C-alpha positions as CSV (number, residue, x, y, z in Angstrom):
1,M,0.0,0.0,0.0
2,K,1.4,3.4,-1.0
3,R,1.2,6.0,1.8
4,N,0.8,9.7,1.5
5,I,3.7,11.9,2.4
6,S,4.0,15.5,3.6
7,V,7.5,17.0,3.2
8,V,8.4,20.0,5.3
9,I,11.5,22.0,4.3
10,L,13.0,24.9,6.3
11,N,14.8,27.5,4.3
12,L,16.9,30.6,5.0
13,D,18.5,32.3,2.0
14,G,18.9,28.9,0.4
15,R,17.8,29.4,-3.2
16,P,20.9,27.7,-4.7
17,M,20.4,24.7,-2.4
18,L,16.7,24.5,-3.2
19,E,17.6,24.4,-6.9
20,E,19.7,21.3,-6.2
21,C,17.4,19.6,-3.6
22,L,13.9,19.9,-5.1
23,P,14.4,18.0,-8.4
24,S,15.7,14.9,-6.6
25,L,13.1,15.2,-3.9
26,I,10.2,15.4,-6.4
27,A,11.7,12.6,-8.5
28,A,11.8,10.4,-5.4
29,L,8.2,11.2,-4.4
30,E,7.0,10.4,-8.0
31,H,9.1,7.2,-8.1
32,Y,7.4,6.0,-4.9
33,G,3.9,7.0,-5.8
34,G,1.0,7.9,-3.6
35,L,-0.2,11.4,-2.8
36,W,2.4,14.0,-1.7
37,E,2.9,17.6,-0.9
38,I,5.9,19.8,-0.2
39,I,5.7,22.7,2.3
40,V,8.6,25.1,2.4
41,V,8.7,27.3,5.5
42,D,10.9,30.3,4.7
43,N,12.6,31.8,7.8
44,A,12.6,35.5,6.7
45,S,15.0,35.0,3.7
46,I,16.5,38.1,2.1
47,D,17.4,36.3,-1.1
48,D,15.0,35.4,-3.8
49,S,14.1,32.0,-2.5
50,V,10.4,32.7,-2.3
51,A,10.2,34.3,-5.8
52,F,12.1,31.3,-7.1
53,L,9.7,28.8,-5.6
54,E,6.6,30.8,-6.7
55,K,7.9,31.0,-10.3
56,N,9.3,27.5,-10.7
57,Y,7.3,25.3,-8.3
58,P,3.8,26.9,-8.0
59,H,2.4,23.6,-6.5
60,I,4.7,23.9,-3.5
61,K,3.1,25.5,-0.5
62,V,5.3,28.4,0.8
63,I,4.9,29.7,4.4
64,Q,6.8,32.9,5.1
65,M,7.9,33.5,8.7
66,Q,8.8,36.8,10.3
67,K,12.1,35.5,11.8
68,N,14.4,32.6,11.8
69,D,13.2,30.2,14.6
70,P,13.7,26.7,13.3
71,L,11.6,24.6,15.7
72,V,8.7,27.1,15.6
73,S,8.9,27.0,11.8
74,L,8.9,23.2,11.8
75,D,5.8,23.2,14.0
76,T,4.2,25.7,11.6
77,G,5.0,23.4,8.6
78,I,3.6,20.3,10.4
79,D,0.4,22.1,11.3
80,A,-0.1,23.0,7.7
81,S,0.5,19.4,6.5
82,Q,-2.3,17.1,5.6
83,Y,-0.8,13.6,5.5
84,E,0.1,11.0,8.1
85,F,3.8,10.6,7.2
86,L,6.2,13.5,7.5
87,S,9.6,14.0,6.0
88,F,11.7,16.8,7.5
89,C,13.9,17.2,4.5
90,N,16.9,19.6,4.8
91,N,17.2,22.1,1.9
92,D,20.8,20.9,1.4
93,M,20.1,17.3,0.6
94,V,19.8,15.2,-2.6
95,L,17.9,11.9,-2.6
96,E,18.4,8.8,-4.7
97,P,15.3,8.1,-6.7
98,D,14.4,4.9,-4.9
99,C,15.0,6.4,-1.4
100,L,11.4,6.4,-0.3
101,D,10.7,3.0,-1.8
102,Y,13.0,1.6,0.9
103,L,11.8,3.8,3.8
104,M,8.1,3.6,3.5
105,P,7.3,-0.2,3.7
106,H,8.6,-0.3,7.3
107,F,5.5,1.6,8.4
108,D,3.5,-1.6,7.9
109,D,4.6,-2.3,11.4
110,E,2.4,0.0,13.6
111,R,5.2,0.2,16.2
112,V,7.4,2.1,13.9
113,F,7.7,5.8,14.8
114,A,10.5,6.7,12.4
115,V,12.7,5.3,9.6
116,T,16.0,7.0,8.8
117,A,18.1,6.8,5.7
118,R,21.8,6.3,5.2
119,V,23.5,9.7,4.6
120,Y,26.7,10.4,2.8
121,E,28.6,13.7,2.6
122,W,28.4,15.8,-0.5
123,D,31.4,14.0,-1.9
124,R,29.1,10.9,-2.3
125,T,31.6,8.6,-0.5
126,T,32.1,9.7,3.1
127,L,29.5,8.2,5.3
128,Q,27.8,10.8,7.5
129,S,25.3,8.7,9.4
130,R,25.2,5.2,10.8
131,R,22.9,3.1,12.8
132,R,23.4,3.9,16.5
133,F,22.9,2.2,19.8
134,P,22.8,3.7,23.3
135,R,25.4,3.2,26.0
136,F,25.7,4.5,29.5
137,S,29.3,4.7,30.9
138,R,30.9,6.7,33.7
139,G,27.7,8.7,34.3
140,F,27.2,9.8,30.7
141,F,24.9,8.8,27.8
142,Y,26.5,7.9,24.5
143,Y,24.9,7.0,21.1
144,L,27.5,5.0,19.3
145,P,27.7,3.8,15.7
146,V,27.4,0.1,15.2
147,D,30.5,-1.8,14.1
148,E,31.1,-1.7,10.4
149,N,30.9,-5.5,10.3
150,A,27.6,-5.6,12.1
151,P,24.2,-5.5,10.3
152,Q,23.5,-1.9,9.4
153,H,19.7,-2.3,9.2
154,G,17.5,-2.5,12.2
155,L,16.8,-0.5,15.4
156,T,18.5,2.8,15.9
157,C,18.4,5.2,18.9
158,H,18.8,8.2,16.7
159,A,16.3,9.0,13.9
160,T,18.1,12.1,12.5
161,G,15.6,14.8,11.8
162,G,16.6,15.8,8.2
163,Q,16.7,12.4,6.7
164,S,13.9,10.5,8.4
165,I,10.2,9.8,7.8
166,V,8.0,9.9,10.9
167,R,4.5,8.9,11.7
168,K,2.6,12.1,12.5
169,S,0.1,10.6,14.9
170,A,3.0,9.3,17.0
171,Y,4.8,12.6,16.7
172,R,1.7,14.4,18.0
173,A,1.2,11.9,20.8
174,L,4.8,12.6,21.9
175,G,4.2,16.3,21.9
176,G,6.6,17.0,19.0
177,N,10.0,18.5,19.3
178,D,10.9,20.1,22.6
179,H,11.7,23.8,22.2
180,I,14.1,23.6,25.1
181,F,16.6,22.5,22.5
182,K,16.2,25.7,20.4
183,P,17.7,26.7,18.1
184,L,19.1,23.3,17.1
185,Y,20.9,20.1,18.0
186,H,19.7,16.9,19.8
187,E,16.0,17.6,19.5
188,D,15.8,14.6,17.2
189,L,17.7,12.4,19.6
190,D,15.4,13.5,22.4
191,L,12.3,12.8,20.2
192,T,13.6,9.3,19.3
193,W,14.4,8.4,22.9
194,R,10.9,9.5,24.0
195,A,9.4,7.4,21.2
196,Y,11.2,4.3,22.5
197,K,10.1,5.1,26.1
198,G,6.5,5.5,24.7
199,G,6.5,2.1,23.2
200,W,7.5,2.9,19.5
201,I,10.6,2.0,17.7
202,A,12.9,3.7,15.1
203,L,14.7,2.0,12.3
204,Y,17.8,2.6,10.1
205,E,17.4,1.6,6.5
206,P,20.8,1.6,4.7
207,R,19.4,1.0,1.3
208,A,17.7,4.4,1.3
209,I,20.5,6.9,0.3
210,V,20.7,10.6,0.8
211,Y,23.6,13.1,0.2
212,H,24.0,16.0,2.6
213,R,26.1,19.1,2.5
214,G,25.9,19.3,6.3
215,G,25.6,22.6,8.2
216,A,25.2,24.6,5.0
217,T,22.7,27.0,6.8
218,S,23.8,26.8,10.4
219,R,27.4,27.6,9.7
220,R,26.4,30.7,7.8
221,I,24.4,32.0,10.8
222,F,26.3,30.9,13.9
223,S,30.0,30.8,14.8
224,Q,31.8,27.5,15.2
225,D,32.4,28.3,18.9
226,F,28.7,28.9,19.5
227,L,27.7,25.7,17.7
228,R,30.2,23.6,19.7
229,M,28.8,25.1,22.9
230,L,25.3,24.5,21.8
231,Q,26.0,20.8,21.1
232,N,27.3,20.4,24.6
233,R,24.5,22.4,26.2
234,N,21.8,20.4,24.5
235,F,23.5,17.1,25.3
236,F,23.4,18.0,29.0
237,L,19.7,18.9,28.6
238,F,19.0,15.6,26.9
239,M,20.6,13.6,29.7
240,W,19.0,15.6,32.5
241,K,15.6,15.4,30.8
242,N,15.6,11.8,29.9
243,L,17.6,9.8,32.5
244,H,15.0,8.8,35.0
245,S,16.6,5.7,36.5
246,P,17.8,6.7,40.0
247,A,20.9,4.6,39.5
248,M,21.8,6.3,36.3
249,L,21.1,9.7,37.5
250,G,23.1,9.1,40.7
251,S,26.0,7.8,38.5
252,H,25.8,10.9,36.4
253,L,25.9,13.3,39.4
254,A,28.8,11.3,40.9
255,W,30.9,11.4,37.7
256,L,30.0,14.9,36.7
257,P,32.6,16.7,38.8
258,V,35.3,14.3,37.5
259,R,34.3,15.0,33.9
260,L,34.1,18.8,34.4
261,G,37.6,18.7,36.0
262,A,39.0,16.7,33.1
263,E,37.5,19.0,30.5
264,L,38.8,22.0,32.4
265,L,42.3,20.6,32.3
266,K,42.0,20.0,28.6
267,G,40.8,23.6,28.1
268,N,37.5,22.4,26.6
269,K,35.7,25.8,26.7
270,A,32.8,24.5,24.6
271,F,32.0,21.7,27.2
272,L,32.2,24.1,30.2
273,R,30.2,26.8,28.5
274,G,27.6,24.3,27.4
275,F,27.3,23.0,31.0
276,A,26.9,26.5,32.3
277,S,24.3,27.3,29.7
278,A,22.4,24.1,30.5
279,L,22.3,25.1,34.2
280,C,20.6,28.3,33.2
281,A,17.8,26.4,31.5
282,L,17.0,24.2,34.6
283,P,13.6,25.7,35.4
284,A,12.3,24.9,31.9
285,L,14.2,21.6,31.9
286,L,12.5,20.4,35.0
287,R,9.1,20.9,33.4
288,S,10.1,19.0,30.4
289,R,11.6,16.2,32.6
290,R,8.4,15.8,34.5
291,A,6.3,15.6,31.3
292,A,8.7,13.0,29.8
293,A,8.6,10.9,32.9
294,A,4.8,11.0,33.0
295,A,4.5,9.9,29.4
296,A,7.0,7.0,29.6
297,R,5.8,3.4,29.3
298,L,9.3,1.9,29.5
299,D,12.0,2.7,31.9
300,D,15.6,3.5,31.1
301,P,17.1,0.0,31.5
302,A,14.3,-1.5,29.3
303,V,15.2,0.9,26.4
304,F,18.9,0.4,26.8
305,A,18.2,-3.4,26.5
306,L,16.4,-3.2,23.2
């Protein structure tokens, strides 16, 4: 059975990338079949992205935002979508024509929340994404790539936002992306983890191939120092929000001073600034933590054991 797909693309001054992305996306949608729509949410571009879309792709729905706020824009695009299966496609990606043919059949299993594709760098040879599994060691959460010799298809703990298809009804049930992670990083890891704790699963499908420039927009907007800090900040928020096991939380608190001291000696300013920034978000974080704990059907050890 062919399923209907809504594609939501965020764009900021990305006209050249849209020119590269859209033909391959439309080709993949038509190759798969079924009904589809593309929604481009434009985050206050000052280039001619909107004019380009209106002239060349009049069937694409364009929503113009007043400012660049990625998670708010994503919510806006989802609210405007009409189909059950959502693709959050980056504007700097190119899809192989049969990509969706491999992703979509997995949704025959009602437990599947998301299916994510194999992603290569723009050079078409360097692997950017792998199937990942969770580990907890010395008080910290890690999501590690599976060994190259291990099966690459199957469960993954990280359905990466830009190259995944998600089930909208499950996304809504989970409350969507948590805006505590604004403007970006690890909101998709958080969403996948909450899906597992809610009883759904996420899959990695290596036959579905995508090519990605990686950071084409974020690196134009933010400094590298800020992005590194943000990655660390949001990883702390992810752990503090989602680790509900008393033993794991206790281990984290015990090892935290050791890790902070080690990073201080190494001069890792991004780690230390990320930690300080995460502390500043504690009031909002505690609300998110309570909501995540209340919604969970599985505990931490059960998810780690999957």
